[in-house]
C-alpha positions, 0 to 999 in steps of 0.5 A, a space after each residue: 540447524 537454523 531456527 527462526 525467531 521474530 520480535 517486535 521493534 518500536 521507534 523506528 522511522 525510517 530506512 536508516 533506523 532499519 539499517 541500524 537495527 539490522 546491523 546491530 543484530 547481525 553482529 550477535 553471536 549465532 545469527 546467520 541473517 536479519 530481516 527488518 520490516 518498517 511497516 510491521 515493525 518486525 525483525 526476523 532473525 535466522 540463527 543457529 541453535 547455539 546463539 546469543 538469545 532473546 536478552 541480548 537482542 533486547 540489549 542490542 535494540 535498546 543500545 541503538 536507541 530503539 524499543 524491544 517490544 517482545 517476541 511476536 504473537 497475535 496479541 503483541 501484533 495488535 498492540 503494535 497496531 494500537 501503538 501505530 494509531 496512537 502514534 498517528 493521533 500523537 503526530 496529528 496533535 503535534 501538527 496542529 499545534 505547530 501549525 497554530 504556533 507557526 502562523 502566530 510566529 510568522 505574523 510576529 516575524 512580519 510585524 511591519 505587515 500588521 499595524 496592530 503590532 507596530 507599537 510593540 518593542 522589538 525585544 519584547 516581540 523577540 521574546 514573544 516569538 521565542 516563547 512560541 517557537 520553542 515548543 514547536 522546535 522541541 515538542 513538535 519537532 522532537 522526533 527529528 531531534 531524537 532521530 538526529 541524536 540516535 544518528 549521531 550516536 551511531 556516527 551516521 547522518 541521515 535526513 533527520 540530521 539535515 532537518 535538525 541542523 536547519 531548525 537549530 541553526 535558525 532557532 539558536 542564532 535567533 535565540 542569541 540575538 534575542 537575549 544577547 543582541 550585543 553579540 552580533 550588532 557590530 557586524 549585522 546592525 539590527 538584530 534580525 531573528 528567524 524563528 518563523 523559519 524554524 517553526 514552519 520548517 518543523 511543521 511542514 516536515 512533521 506533516 510529511 512524517 504524519 502522511 508517511 505513518 499513515 501509509 505504513 499503518 494502512 499496510 499493517 492494517 491489511 495484515 490485521 484484516 487478513 487475520 480477522 478473517 480466520 474463524 475463532 472456533 471450529 466444531 470438532 468431532 471428539 468421540 460421538 460428541 461435537 465440541 466447539 474448540 479454538 482454532 488455535 487448539 486444532 491439530 492435524 487429524 481432527 474431524 471438523 463439521 461445517 454447516 451452511 454459512 459457515 466459515 471453514 476453520 482451517 485446511 483439510 480434505 472432505 470425508 463426508 458429505 458434499 457442498 458448494 464452498 465460495 473460494 473467491 478469497 483465494 482464487 478470486 473467482 465468484 462461482 463457488 467450487 463444488 466439493 465432495 469426498 476426497 476434495 481439498 477445502 481451505 481455511 477461511 473460505 465460506 460454505 454456502 450450502 450443504 454440510 460436510 466433514 472434513 479432516 484437518 491436514 494443515 493448522 495455524 501457521 501452515 494454512 493457505 490464509 497464513 501463507 498469504 499473510 506470510 507472502 505479504 509481510 515478506 513482500 513489504 520486507 524485501 521491497 526497498 523503498 525508493 531512496 530519495 536523492 535527498 537521502 542519498 546525499 544526506 551522508 555527504 551533504 551534512 558533514 560538508 555543511 558542518 565542515 564548511 561552517 568550521 572552516 568558515 569560522 577558522 578562516 574568518 577568525 584567524 586569516 582575515 585582518 580586523 575580524 572578530 568573533 562575532 563576524 566569524 561567528 556570523 559567517 559560519 551561521 550564515 553558511 548553516 542557514 543558507 545551506 538549511 535543506 529547505 528547498 532540497 526537503 521541499 523538492 520531492 514532497 511539495 511535488 508529490 503533494 500536488 501530484 497525489 492531490 491531483 490524482 485524488 481529484 481524478 479518482 486515483 489515491 496514491 499512497 506515498 511519494 515512493 508509489 508516484 515516483 516508481 510508477 513512471 518506470 514501469 515496463 509491465 502491467 499484470 492484470 487480474 481478471 475477475 473483478 478487475 478486467 471483468 465485473 466479477 458477476 456472472 451474466 447470461 450471455 447465450 440462450 440456445 434453443 432446440 428444434 421445437 422450442 423457442 428461447 423464451 421457452 427455454 428461459 422461462 424453464 430455467 427461471 422457474 427452476 432457479 427461483 429458489 436457488 442462491 447460486 451465482 448462476 441462478 442470480 444471473 438467470 434470474 436477472 435475465 428473466 426479470 429483464 425480459 419480463 418472464 414470470 416463474 411457473 409453479 414448480 413441484 417436487 424440487 430436488 437439488 443435487 449438490 454441484 450438479 443441478 436440480 430436478 423438478 416437475 412443471 406442469 406435470 413434466 420432469 425438467 432437469 437444469 444443470 451441468 453436462 455430467 448431471 445430464 449424463 447421469 440422468 440419461 439425457 442425450 447431448 449429441 444434438 447440441 454438442 457443437 453449441 456446448 463446445 463452442 461455449 466452452 471455447 469461449 470461456 462460458 459456463 454452460 447450463 443445460 436444460 432438459 425436459 422429459 429426458 430431452 434436451 431443450 435448450 442451453 444457457 451460456 453464463 459468463 463474466 462480462 468484460 468492464 466497459 473501460 477494460 478495452 480503452 485502458 488496454 489500448 492506451 497502455 499498449 500505446 505507451 509502450 508497456 507489456 501487458 499480461 493477465 493472471 487468473 485463478 479461472 480455467 484455460 478457455 475462459 482466461 484465453 477468450 478474455 485475453 483474446 478479446 482485450 488483446 492481452 497476449 500473455 495469460 497465466 490461468 488456474 493460479 493460486 495467490 502464491 503463484 501469482 506472486 512468483 510470476 510477478 517475482 520472476 518478472 522483477 528478477 528478469 529486470 522488469 519493473 512491474 505493476 500489479 492491478 487487482 481487486 481480491 484478497 487473493 491478489 493482496 500478496 502479488 500487489 504487495 510484491 509488485 513494484 507498484 500495486 494498483 487496487 480496484 477501490 470497489 474491491 476488498 479492504 485487504 487488496 486496497 490496503 496492500 496496494 500502493 495506488 487505489 482506484 476509487 472507481 472501476 474505471 480502468 482508464 485510470 491506470 494509464 492516467 496514474 502512470 502519466 501523472 507519475 511521469 510528469 511529477 517526476 519531471 517536476 521533481 528532477 527540476 526542483 532538485 536541480 534548482 535546489 542543488 544550484 541554489 546551494 552551489 551558488 549561495 554557500 560560497 557566498 555565505 562563507 565570504 569566498 568572494 568578499 576579499 575580491 568583490 566585497 560580496 558577502 551574505 548576512 544571515 537575513 539575506 541568507 534567510 531570504 535566499 533560502 526562502 526564495 529557493 523554497 518559493 521557487 520549488 513550491 511554484 514549480 510544483 504548483 505548475 503540475 496542475 496546468 502541465 498534466 494532460 489527463 
């Protein structure tokens, strides 16, 4: 029989780290499968009963150069989040120190531009540059050097290796020139140093790591926020007493008391009492759901009105809330990040560069007549410097930086380069309904009066009766009454029937307001307005009946208003050739009415969070590239599962944190804008990579001296550094052109 254990792993920084940890754990005795989540730093191991055990897991992780942080529990998870926040603070500190020292190093390296440095001897200036660059390389850039060392220990190479090679080649060459200038002078003349290249490269790449880490922590924070939704205690009936107990101690079968305004502690079935419960966390629908004996309630939902007692049927990890958390974690685990082209070639590019450097040294030292050690070293170092992955490393992040900046200026927050790169490939957009395509707030859409009554009289009766209610439908009626300047009449004998309606006396007459079921229980005949009632239902509107002295006098239709920008956004997306769909927890009539009005052909209704997630998963399995647009906690698992999650900024924090792209406002036209921005950014990235690779293809043979015997062409280290800088400048300039090329 298989069992499962989840442990926490520290020190992972990239997809290569994940592969190394997974590979080491899969080799352990009795382990069936391993799934490592870089965001939450969790490693989930499925194993047989007889297996290696926790101590062997710890040893395997530490042998790979990572930290074993223990078996997962809530307290340790909080510790990991705190650790992540400390890591971000540390990266920020290192970035600012690196940026300051890099600026000083650049000024010192370009001393001919600054008259106040002209009187300093070159040797003294170089020593000063060495002193300023050393902490940047070995303290600021420590994370890259350690990453490269871990890769080397495991006989692999990744982007850390590329960065370390570029930094150390420039730094070590410059250090030798500074303290042993005679080594290279016979070949290269004056001893040029490249400390500024080492410092600036380290600092810029660290900035990318900082932004990446912040994006990961935001996703982990979404899970933390969900955990915080769970109430800490529950009021449990034990014998004849009501006792407050921690939710962790609840067991199936406990009878739990929930009072007005309290959160439901866990999942269960109502045994006594009735109420209206806000389940928007699960369904996204703002209108509370009536609960009576035999109805199911869910943990972390909010009791709005009456009190009730329910019996716990699911506790701790079995609850609906725990299921949402698990869905988000699983989605983050299985959703592999886009493998950048630079990452894909790293395993080949780095060893090829090393190999070419060694071959260059051997050929110049042994095969070229009159060649000396210094000449062979210089050509080998020239190869390493000219092959430094500056342009390759800047090709994607500079375009992404400009693209994300443009997005932010236009109300589109793009969390990572992967999100921007993926958005241009989308084939399908799945919209949540409530709060996304619609405002999420009920409003009065229709008022129908029976013969002998006016609409104003019907609304006045409704306003008078709802003045004391806090129900969302009452708020919609009161808002409409305020807009029309209606003053409520005095009511007597107010009597509320939970989940059905209210009964009052106005001017000595008995007046009822509520649902069709309530009217039937009050013996009110509905036949004279049955057609209007059915029309409201077909249009997805909630119907409120008003009766006076047992006679139906009017109907009020309430519906969720479609956002002003929804129609334009849907129209533009359809012109872009995208397939659109809608998912909602609402009923069939409402869902189909909204979809028809907007022109969305495919719609799913009555869904729970896991069902939305399954729909997105099935679309992905069919080979579609899917974006999910939502705003609520109930959308968070689907947002994480989709290739691209797009959250409405006015929505819940959990939805925002679980998404890849956040729209600051409710303006849905930002969705097609984000996709068009992704397309132009990807075009620029491809152009940048093309130039970066072309540069290496041309420059490396020149640096190696391939053309020297035939044409006398060769590159000294300073020319290599200039060529490297030129390639970087061209990449950055092309990236900056995004501002002019993107048409909003």
